[in-house]
BAMI-46023 format. One line per 10 residues: number of its first residue (from 1); for each residue x, y, z of N, C-alpha, C. Coordinates in nm, 2 decimals, padded with zeros to 4 digits. Atoms other than C-alpha are relative to their C-alpha. Layout:
NUM> X Y Z X Y Z X Y Z; ...
This chain:
1> 00.09 -00.12 -00.02 -00.01 00.01 00.01 00.12 00.11 00.00; -00.09 -00.12 -00.02 00.12 00.36 -00.07 -00.03 00.09 00.07; 00.02 -00.10 -00.09 00.14 00.64 00.13 00.06 00.15 -00.06; -00.02 -00.13 00.10 00.11 00.99 -00.03 00.07 00.09 00.10; -00.05 -00.08 -00.04 00.37 01.23 00.09 00.02 00.11 -00.08; -00.03 -00.13 00.07 00.49 01.57 00.00 00.13 -00.05 -00.09; -00.12 00.01 00.09 00.78 01.41 -00.19 -00.07 -00.10 -00.10; 00.04 00.04 00.08 00.56 01.18 -00.36 -00.04 -00.15 00.06; 00.04 00.15 -00.07 00.41 00.80 -00.27 00.10 -00.09 00.02; -00.10 00.08 -00.07 00.61 00.59 -00.08 -00.05 -00.15 00.05
11> 00.06 00.15 -00.04 00.59 00.21 00.02 00.02 -00.01 00.16; 00.00 00.03 -00.17 00.55 00.12 00.39 00.11 -00.07 00.02; -00.12 00.06 -00.03 00.87 00.02 00.52 -00.01 -00.14 00.06; 00.03 00.14 -00.04 00.90 -00.36 00.59 00.09 00.00 00.12; -00.06 00.01 -00.12 00.93 -00.44 00.95 00.09 -00.16 00.01; -00.10 00.13 00.00 01.24 -00.69 01.01 00.00 -00.04 00.15; 00.02 00.08 -00.12 01.22 -00.90 01.31 00.14 -00.02 00.06; -00.13 00.04 -00.04 01.54 -00.88 01.50 00.02 -00.11 00.10; 00.01 00.13 -00.11 01.44 -01.19 01.75 00.04 00.05 00.13; 00.00 -00.03 -00.15 01.48 -00.97 02.06 -00.14 00.01 00.05
21> 00.15 -00.01 -00.09 01.18 -00.98 02.32 -00.01 00.14 00.01; 00.02 -00.17 -00.07 01.03 -00.65 02.36 00.02 00.03 00.15; -00.03 -00.07 -00.17 01.07 -00.45 02.69 -00.14 -00.07 00.07; 00.13 00.03 -00.10 00.83 -00.55 02.96 -00.12 00.08 00.01; 00.12 -00.10 00.00 00.47 -00.41 02.90 00.01 00.05 -00.14; -00.03 -00.08 00.13 00.58 -00.29 02.57 00.00 -00.09 -00.12; 00.02 00.11 00.08 00.43 -00.49 02.26 00.11 00.03 -00.13; -00.08 00.01 00.10 00.68 -00.56 01.96 -00.08 00.09 -00.10; 00.06 -00.09 00.10 00.61 -00.30 01.69 -00.03 -00.12 -00.10; 00.08 00.07 00.08 00.37 -00.48 01.41 00.05 -00.12 00.03
31> -00.02 00.14 -00.01 00.46 -00.81 01.58 -00.14 -00.06 00.03; 00.14 00.03 -00.01 00.17 -01.04 01.56 00.03 -00.12 00.10; -00.02 00.14 -00.10 00.11 -01.29 01.83 00.00 -00.13 -00.06; 00.00 00.11 00.02 00.18 -01.64 01.79 -00.12 -00.06 -00.04; 00.12 00.06 -00.02 -00.11 -01.81 01.69 00.00 -00.16 00.00; -00.01 00.13 -00.02 -00.21 -02.15 01.80 -00.06 -00.06 -00.12; 00.05 00.10 00.11 -00.29 -02.43 01.55 -00.14 00.04 -00.01; 00.12 -00.02 00.04 -00.60 -02.40 01.36 -00.07 -00.11 00.08; 00.09 00.11 -00.10 -00.88 -02.57 01.59 00.04 -00.01 00.11; -00.07 00.03 -00.13 -00.66 -02.57 01.87 -00.03 00.11 00.10
41> 00.02 -00.12 -00.09 -00.74 -02.37 02.19 00.11 00.00 00.10; -00.10 00.05 -00.12 -00.41 -02.54 02.37 00.10 00.10 -00.02; -00.11 -00.05 00.02 -00.13 -02.34 02.43 00.11 -00.07 -00.06; -00.10 00.05 00.05 00.17 -02.43 02.23 00.15 -00.01 00.08; -00.13 00.03 -00.07 00.51 -02.56 02.39 00.12 00.04 -00.11; -00.11 -00.03 00.10 00.82 -02.42 02.22 00.07 -00.14 -00.05; -00.06 00.13 00.05 00.97 -02.66 01.99 -00.12 -00.06 -00.10; 00.10 00.07 00.11 00.62 -02.75 01.83 -00.09 -00.10 00.10; 00.06 00.09 -00.09 00.50 -02.96 02.14 -00.17 00.04 00.02; 00.15 -00.02 00.01 00.13 -02.97 02.26 -00.02 00.08 00.15
51> 00.03 -00.10 -00.14 00.16 -02.73 02.60 00.11 -00.08 00.08; -00.12 00.05 -00.10 00.35 -02.79 02.91 00.00 -00.13 00.05; -00.05 00.15 -00.03 00.48 -03.10 03.00 -00.10 -00.03 00.16; 00.09 00.02 -00.11 00.24 -03.26 03.27 00.09 -00.05 00.13; -00.10 00.05 -00.13 00.42 -03.35 03.62 -00.04 -00.14 00.01; 00.02 00.16 -00.03 00.48 -03.73 03.64 -00.01 -00.02 00.18; 00.03 00.05 -00.14 00.32 -03.86 03.96 00.14 -00.13 00.03; -00.08 00.08 -00.03 00.60 -04.07 04.11 -00.08 -00.13 00.05; 00.06 00.14 -00.05 00.52 -04.46 04.16 00.06 -00.05 00.09; -00.04 00.05 -00.10 00.54 -04.59 04.49 00.04 -00.11 00.00
61> -00.05 00.13 -00.05 00.73 -04.91 04.55 00.01 -00.07 00.14; 00.01 00.04 -00.13 00.66 -05.14 04.82 00.11 -00.03 00.08; -00.13 00.03 -00.08 00.95 -05.19 05.08 -00.01 -00.13 00.07; 00.02 00.07 -00.11 00.89 -05.50 05.21 00.10 -00.07 00.05; -00.13 00.07 -00.04 01.12 -05.72 05.41 00.04 -00.10 -00.08; -00.06 00.10 00.06 01.36 -05.94 05.21 00.01 -00.13 00.05; 00.01 00.11 -00.10 01.24 -06.24 05.35 00.09 -00.15 -00.07; -00.08 00.12 00.04 01.44 -06.47 05.11 00.11 -00.01 00.05; -00.13 00.00 -00.03 01.78 -06.34 05.19 00.02 -00.04 00.16; 00.02 00.04 -00.11 01.68 -06.34 05.56 -00.02 -00.15 00.03
71> 00.03 00.14 -00.04 01.54 -06.71 05.57 00.15 -00.05 -00.03; -00.12 00.03 00.03 01.88 -06.80 05.40 00.13 00.01 00.11; -00.13 00.01 -00.12 02.11 -06.64 05.64 -00.05 -00.02 00.15; 00.00 00.09 -00.10 01.92 -06.79 05.94 00.04 -00.11 -00.02; 00.02 00.15 00.04 01.93 -07.14 05.78 00.17 -00.03 00.00; -00.15 00.02 00.01 02.32 -07.10 05.72 00.07 00.04 00.15; -00.02 -00.04 -00.13 02.35 -06.96 06.08 -00.02 -00.12 00.09; 00.00 00.13 -00.07 02.21 -07.26 06.22 00.05 -00.13 -00.04; -00.09 00.10 00.03 02.39 -07.50 06.01 00.15 00.02 00.07; -00.13 -00.05 -00.07 02.70 -07.32 06.13 00.00 -00.06 00.14
81> 00.00 00.04 -00.14 02.59 -07.36 06.49 00.00 -00.14 00.03; 00.05 00.17 00.00 02.49 -07.74 06.43 00.17 -00.05 00.00; -00.16 00.07 00.07 02.86 -07.81 06.27 00.08 00.02 00.12; -00.09 -00.03 -00.14 03.04 -07.65 06.57 -00.05 -00.05 00.12; -00.01 00.10 -00.14 02.83 -07.80 06.83 00.02 -00.15 -00.03; -00.01 00.13 00.03 02.86 -08.14 06.66 00.13 -00.04 00.03; -00.17 00.03 -00.01 03.25 -08.08 06.66 00.03 00.01 00.15; -00.04 -00.02 -00.11 03.26 -07.97 07.01 -00.04 -00.13 00.09; 00.07 00.10 -00.05 03.03 -08.25 07.13 00.10 -00.17 -00.04; -00.09 00.10 00.00 03.28 -08.50 06.95 00.11 00.01 00.03
91> -00.17 00.00 -00.06 03.61 -08.36 07.07 -00.03 -00.03 00.16; 00.02 00.05 -00.16 03.43 -08.40 07.42 00.02 -00.16 00.02; 00.03 00.13 -00.01 03.32 -08.76 07.35 00.13 -00.08 -00.01; -00.15 00.06 00.05 03.67 -08.83 07.18 00.10 00.00 00.13; -00.12 00.00 -00.11 03.85 -08.70 07.50 -00.03 -00.06 00.14; 00.07 00.06 -00.12 03.64 -08.90 07.75 00.06 -00.11 00.02; -00.08 00.15 -00.02 03.80 -09.20 07.92 -00.12 -00.10 -00.03; 00.13 00.11 -00.02 03.62 -09.55 07.88 -00.07 -00.01 00.10; 00.09 00.01 -00.12 03.52 -09.55 08.21 -00.11 00.09 00.03; 00.14 -00.13 -00.01 03.30 -09.21 08.18 -00.05 -00.06 -00.09
101> 00.10 00.00 00.07 03.16 -09.35 07.87 -00.07 -00.15 00.04; 00.08 00.14 -00.10 03.07 -09.70 08.07 -00.10 00.04 00.06; 00.10 -00.05 -00.12 02.91 -09.50 08.32 -00.09 00.07 -00.05; 00.11 -00.03 00.07 02.70 -09.33 08.07 -00.13 -00.12 -00.07; 00.08 00.11 00.09 02.54 -09.66 07.96 -00.10 -00.03 00.13; 00.08 00.04 -00.07 02.22 -09.70 08.13 -00.05 -00.13 00.08; -00.02 00.15 -00.03 02.18 -09.97 08.37 00.08 -00.06 00.01; -00.12 00.08 -00.02 02.53 -10.08 08.37 00.01 00.00 00.16; -00.05 00.03 -00.14 02.66 -10.22 08.72 00.15 -00.01 -00.01; -00.13 -00.01 -00.01 03.01 -10.13 08.79 00.03 -00.09 00.12
111> -00.03 00.09 -00.14 03.11 -10.41 09.09 00.15 00.04 -00.01; -00.13 -00.04 -00.03 03.46 -10.25 09.05 -00.01 00.11 00.14; -00.01 -00.14 -00.09 03.34 -09.96 09.25 -00.11 -00.09 00.12; 00.09 00.02 -00.10 03.03 -10.14 09.44 00.05 -00.11 00.09; -00.05 00.12 -00.02 03.19 -10.48 09.51 00.16 -00.03 -00.04; -00.14 00.03 00.07 03.57 -10.48 09.46 00.06 -00.14 00.03; -00.07 00.13 -00.02 03.62 -10.78 09.66 -00.07 -00.13 -00.03; 00.06 00.11 00.06 03.35 -10.98 09.51 00.08 -00.05 -00.13; -00.06 00.02 00.13 03.56 -10.99 09.19 00.14 -00.01 00.05; -00.13 00.01 -00.02 03.90 -11.00 09.32 00.06 -00.18 00.02
121> -00.05 00.15 -00.01 04.12 -11.34 09.34 00.16 -00.01 00.02; -00.15 00.02 -00.02 04.48 -11.46 09.45 00.09 -00.09 -00.11; -00.10 00.09 00.09 04.56 -11.74 09.20 -00.09 -00.08 -00.09; 00.10 00.10 00.10 04.41 -11.99 08.93 00.00 -00.10 00.09; 00.07 00.14 -00.07 04.21 -12.28 09.06 -00.05 -00.09 -00.10; 00.06 00.11 00.07 04.13 -12.62 08.92 -00.13 -00.04 00.08; 00.12 00.07 -00.03 03.79 -12.76 08.92 -00.12 00.08 00.01; 00.12 -00.11 00.00 03.45 -12.59 08.96 00.01 00.11 00.11; 00.00 -00.11 -00.08 03.43 -12.25 09.12 -00.15 00.07 00.04; 00.13 -00.08 -00.02 03.12 -12.10 09.29 00.03 00.15 00.00
131> 00.00 -00.16 00.00 03.07 -11.73 09.21 -00.12 00.04 00.04; 00.07 -00.09 -00.07 02.90 -11.44 09.37 -00.13 00.02 -00.09; 00.12 -00.06 00.08 02.71 -11.32 09.08 -00.03 -00.10 -00.12; 00.05 00.09 00.12 02.52 -11.50 08.76 -00.03 00.07 -00.10; -00.12 00.04 00.08 02.66 -11.47 08.49 00.13 00.06 00.10; -00.12 -00.06 -00.06 03.02 -11.41 08.69 00.02 00.11 -00.07; -00.07 -00.11 00.07 03.19 -11.10 08.62 00.14 00.06 00.06; -00.15 -00.02 -00.03 03.55 -11.15 08.77 -00.02 -00.10 00.10; -00.05 00.13 -00.11 03.72 -11.36 09.07 00.08 -00.08 -00.04; -00.09 00.13 00.02 03.89 -11.70 09.08 -00.06 -00.05 -00.13
141> 00.07 00.05 00.12 03.90 -11.87 08.74 00.13 -00.08 -00.03; -00.05 00.11 00.05 04.07 -12.17 08.56 00.11 00.05 -00.06; -00.15 -00.04 00.08 04.43 -12.13 08.40 00.01 00.00 -00.14; 00.06 -00.05 00.16 04.27 -12.15 08.04 -00.10 00.05 00.01; 00.09 -00.11 00.03 04.09 -11.92 07.91 -00.06 -00.06 -00.13; 00.09 00.02 00.11 03.79 -11.94 07.64 00.04 00.08 -00.11; -00.02 -00.06 00.13 03.88 -11.84 07.29 -00.08 00.11 -00.03; 00.11 -00.09 00.00 03.74 -11.52 07.26 00.04 00.08 -00.13; -00.03 -00.06 00.15 03.83 -11.42 06.88 -00.12 00.03 -00.08; 00.14 -00.03 00.02 03.45 -11.30 06.83 -00.03 -00.14 -00.03
151> 00.04 00.15 -00.01 03.38 -11.66 06.91 -00.13 -00.02 00.04; 00.12 00.01 -00.08 03.03 -11.77 06.92 -00.04 -00.13 00.01; 00.04 00.11 -00.04 02.94 -12.06 07.08 -00.15 -00.05 00.04; 00.16 00.03 00.02 02.60 -12.25 07.03 -00.03 -00.10 00.13; 00.03 00.09 -00.11 02.61 -12.45 07.38 00.06 00.09 00.14; -00.02 -00.07 -00.08 02.68 -12.32 07.71 00.16 -00.04 00.05; -00.14 00.02 -00.06 03.06 -12.29 07.86 00.05 00.00 00.15; -00.03 00.01 -00.17 03.25 -12.32 08.18 00.01 00.15 00.01; 00.00 -00.15 -00.05 03.23 -11.99 08.35 00.16 00.03 00.05; -00.12 -00.01 -00.05 03.57 -12.06 08.51 00.12 00.05 -00.15
161> -00.10 -00.06 00.12 03.72 -12.03 08.14 -00.04 00.13 -00.04; 00.05 -00.10 00.07 03.51 -11.74 08.04 00.03 00.11 00.09; -00.06 -00.12 -00.09 03.63 -11.53 08.34 00.14 00.06 -00.03; -00.14 00.00 00.07 03.97 -11.58 08.25 00.03 00.09 -00.13; 00.01 -00.07 00.12 03.89 -11.45 07.91 -00.02 00.16 00.04; 00.03 -00.14 -00.04 03.75 -11.15 08.09 00.10 00.07 00.07; -00.11 -00.04 -00.10 04.05 -11.10 08.29 00.09 00.06 -00.13; -00.10 -00.05 00.12 04.25 -11.04 07.93 -00.08 00.10 -00.05; 00.09 -00.11 00.04 03.97 -10.78 07.85 -00.11 -00.04 -00.10; 00.08 00.02 00.09 03.73 -10.95 07.66 -00.16 00.00 00.06
171> 00.13 -00.04 -00.04 03.36 -10.91 07.67 -00.10 -00.13 -00.01; 00.09 00.13 00.05 03.11 -11.21 07.70 -00.13 00.02 00.03; 00.12 -00.04 00.01 02.79 -11.19 07.60 -00.08 -00.12 00.03; 00.07 00.12 -00.03 02.53 -11.45 07.74 -00.15 00.04 -00.05; 00.16 00.00 00.02 02.15 -11.51 07.64 -00.03 -00.12 00.06; 00.09 00.15 -00.04 01.87 -11.74 07.76 00.01 -00.10 -00.11; 00.02 00.08 00.08 01.87 -12.05 07.60 -00.14 00.00 -00.08; 00.12 -00.01 00.10 01.52 -12.01 07.44 -00.04 00.10 -00.06; 00.03 -00.12 00.07 01.56 -11.73 07.29 00.02 -00.02 -00.14; 00.02 00.03 00.12 01.45 -11.72 06.94 00.13 00.01 -00.11
181> -00.12 00.01 00.06 01.70 -11.80 06.66 00.05 00.13 -00.05; -00.02 -00.11 00.06 01.65 -11.49 06.49 00.08 00.12 00.08; -00.03 -00.06 -00.08 01.72 -11.30 06.80 00.17 -00.06 00.03; -00.13 00.04 -00.03 02.05 -11.51 06.86 00.10 00.05 -00.08; -00.09 -00.04 00.13 02.18 -11.43 06.49 00.03 00.12 00.03; 00.00 -00.12 -00.04 02.11 -11.07 06.59 00.11 00.00 00.07; -00.11 -00.03 -00.09 02.35 -11.08 06.88 00.12 -00.06 -00.08; -00.14 00.02 00.06 02.60 -11.29 06.69 00.08 00.10 -00.09; -00.07 -00.13 00.12 02.64 -10.99 06.43 00.09 00.10 00.07; -00.07 -00.08 -00.07 02.75 -10.80 06.72 00.15 -00.05 00.03
191> -00.11 00.07 -00.07 03.03 -11.05 06.83 00.07 -00.05 -00.10; -00.10 00.08 00.12 03.16 -11.25 06.53 00.09 00.09 -00.04; -00.11 -00.06 00.08 03.49 -11.18 06.40 00.06 00.11 00.08; -00.03 -00.10 -00.08 03.55 -10.94 06.69 00.08 -00.04 00.10; -00.06 00.05 -00.12 03.84 -10.97 06.88 -00.03 00.03 00.14; 00.05 -00.04 -00.14 03.80 -10.98 07.27 -00.16 00.00 00.01; 00.15 00.02 -00.06 03.47 -11.09 07.24 -00.05 -00.17 -00.03; 00.06 00.12 00.02 03.26 -11.41 07.29 -00.13 00.01 00.01; 00.14 -00.02 -00.07 02.89 -11.51 07.33 -00.03 -00.16 00.02; 00.03 00.15 00.00 02.73 -11.84 07.46 -00.11 00.02 00.08
201> 00.14 00.03 -00.10 02.37 -11.94 07.60 00.07 -00.03 00.15; -00.01 00.01 -00.14 02.37 -11.94 07.97 -00.12 -00.04 00.07; 00.14 00.06 -00.08 02.12 -12.17 08.19 -00.02 00.09 00.12; 00.06 -00.06 -00.13 01.91 -12.02 08.45 -00.01 00.20 -00.02; -00.06 -00.15 -00.02 01.99 -11.64 08.34 -00.17 00.06 -00.01; 00.15 -00.06 -00.06 01.69 -11.38 08.47 00.00 00.12 -00.09; 00.02 -00.10 00.10 01.73 -11.16 08.17 -00.02 -00.06 -00.14; 00.00 00.05 00.13 01.70 -11.21 07.79 00.14 00.00 -00.03; -00.17 00.01 00.05 02.07 -11.12 07.72 00.06 00.07 00.15; -00.08 -00.06 -00.10 02.35 -11.03 08.01 00.13 00.00 -00.08
211> -00.13 -00.02 00.06 02.67 -10.89 07.88 00.10 00.05 00.13; -00.11 -00.05 -00.11 02.99 -10.84 08.10 00.14 00.00 -00.05; -00.18 00.01 00.01 03.35 -10.75 08.12 00.03 00.01 00.15; -00.04 00.04 -00.14 03.55 -10.76 08.41 -00.04 00.10 00.11; 00.04 -00.10 -00.09 03.40 -10.59 08.70 -00.13 00.07 -00.05; 00.12 -00.08 00.06 03.11 -10.46 08.48 -00.12 -00.12 -00.06; 00.11 00.10 00.05 02.75 -10.62 08.38 -00.11 00.08 -00.05; 00.13 -00.08 00.07 02.44 -10.50 08.18 -00.09 -00.12 -00.05; 00.10 00.06 00.07 02.11 -10.70 08.16 -00.09 00.07 -00.06; 00.12 -00.06 00.08 01.84 -10.63 07.94 -00.06 -00.11 -00.06
221> 00.09 00.09 00.04 01.53 -10.77 07.81 -00.04 -00.02 -00.15; -00.01 -00.01 00.15 01.56 -10.72 07.42 00.13 -00.03 -00.05; -00.15 00.03 00.10 01.83 -10.87 07.18 00.03 00.12 -00.08; -00.04 -00.13 00.07 01.78 -10.52 07.00 00.03 00.10 00.08; -00.01 -00.10 -00.12 01.84 -10.31 07.28 00.13 00.04 -00.04; -00.10 -00.06 00.07 02.11 -10.07 07.13 00.13 00.01 00.15; -00.11 -00.01 -00.13 02.30 -10.05 07.50 00.07 -00.14 -00.03; -00.08 00.09 00.00 02.44 -10.40 07.41 00.13 00.02 -00.05; -00.11 -00.04 00.11 02.64 -10.28 07.11 00.10 00.11 00.08; -00.04 -00.12 -00.04 02.73 -09.96 07.32 00.09 -00.07 00.11
231> -00.06 00.05 -00.11 02.85 -10.20 07.62 00.13 -00.10 -00.08; -00.13 00.07 00.05 03.08 -10.42 07.38 00.08 00.10 -00.06; -00.11 -00.06 00.04 03.25 -10.18 07.21 00.06 00.10 00.06; -00.07 -00.08 -00.12 03.32 -09.94 07.51 00.08 -00.08 00.08; -00.11 00.07 -00.10 03.47 -10.22 07.73 00.07 -00.13 -00.05; -00.09 00.12 00.04 03.60 -10.50 07.50 00.16 00.07 00.03; -00.15 -00.05 00.00 03.99 -10.48 07.55 00.03 00.09 00.13; -00.04 -00.13 -00.07 03.96 -10.16 07.78 -00.03 -00.06 00.14; 00.05 00.06 -00.11 03.81 -10.37 08.06 00.10 -00.09 00.07; -00.07 00.12 -00.01 04.10 -10.58 08.07 00.11 00.04 00.17
241> -00.12 -00.01 -00.11 04.33 -10.62 08.41 00.14 -00.03 00.01; -00.12 00.09 00.05 04.59 -10.81 08.22 00.02 00.04 -00.10; -00.02 -00.04 00.13 04.66 -10.58 07.94 00.10 -00.09 -00.09; -00.10 00.09 00.13 04.85 -10.73 07.62 00.00 -00.12 -00.01; 00.01 00.14 00.02 04.75 -11.09 07.69 -00.10 -00.03 -00.09; 00.08 00.02 00.05 04.57 -11.23 07.41 -00.12 -00.06 00.05; 00.12 00.07 -00.02 04.23 -11.39 07.37 00.00 -00.13 -00.09; -00.03 00.08 00.11 04.34 -11.58 07.05 00.13 -00.09 -00.01; -00.12 00.05 -00.03 04.65 -11.74 07.15 00.02 -00.06 00.14; -00.05 00.04 -00.12 04.81 -11.93 07.41 -00.08 -00.12 00.07
251> 00.06 00.09 -00.06 04.66 -12.14 07.67 -00.17 -00.01 00.01; 00.16 -00.01 00.00 04.29 -12.13 07.56 -00.08 -00.16 -00.04; 00.07 00.09 00.04 04.01 -12.37 07.48 -00.14 00.03 -00.07; 00.11 -00.06 00.06 03.73 -12.38 07.26 -00.13 -00.09 00.02; 00.09 00.10 -00.03 03.54 -12.67 07.42 -00.13 00.07 00.07; 00.12 -00.05 -00.08 03.17 -12.63 07.54 -00.01 -00.08 00.13; 00.05 00.08 -00.11 03.00 -12.77 07.86 00.04 00.11 00.12; 00.00 -00.12 -00.11 02.98 -12.59 08.19 00.12 -00.07 00.12; -00.09 00.07 -00.05 03.24 -12.83 08.36 00.15 00.07 -00.06; -00.14 -00.06 00.05 03.62 -12.67 08.34 00.06 -00.09 -00.05
261> -00.08 00.07 00.03 03.88 -12.84 08.18 00.13 00.03 00.04; -00.09 00.02 -00.03 04.20 -12.93 08.28 00.13 00.03 -00.12; -00.09 -00.02 00.15 04.48 -12.79 08.01 00.16 -00.03 00.08; -00.13 -00.01 -00.05 04.85 -12.79 08.04 00.04 00.10 00.07; -00.06 -00.11 -00.05 05.05 -12.54 08.23 -00.04 00.13 -00.09; 00.06 -00.13 00.09 04.92 -12.20 08.11 00.15 00.08 -00.06; -00.08 -00.04 00.07 05.16 -12.02 07.87 00.01 00.19 00.04; 00.01 -00.16 -00.01 05.03 -11.66 07.99 -00.10 -00.01 00.10; 00.08 -00.05 -00.13 04.79 -11.49 08.25 -00.06 -00.10 00.09
């Protein structure tokens, strides 16, 4: 469009934007306000967005207890405590004397403490001997011993020989003659092939099983009583009052029958 001036018609000067913002409260000359997109009443965000960014609502995360790691930690602690405890127990048991271990066997009788005179002797004797306890647990005996290399005798043997075996450290397991065969075999499994052990039936026994070593005795009513094995393993050879003398060689007998046998002069104990 032309403007008439005294000097002739002139064109309106073109407004060139400098990119500078107008001063506060003062609109830029001939500046047109930025129009929103057609059909949109929303204000435009710089860079062509659709308006100011909405604030993001933070997501709350439940902070429950970490039960998995806690349970694992507790389990490891319990296991470690058990291992340490077992080690301490094993060390303690290993340091116990056989006498202390024997004393822990429920029902065991220690005649070494209660009646030392009843199991003492001065010398070997020939012929039958009358014993204070039945089966005997010590005292006078024949000069020959019953072989006790895990021997299982199926008939009664002379107490005079068995007592001599106990002097050497043997455990003598006796059982009632009417005990069922299966129970006898169970007992034999504890004795057979074990040095310083022997077993035989015993007439007039007042319990199903009686097991004895020199000065010690345990009577039980069942052949599967775990104390039988506890007794045999604890006292075999340990209870010897003549250490170092064998059961399986020397002046021994393997004969059965309750009458003592007179053998050649002894070569030991």
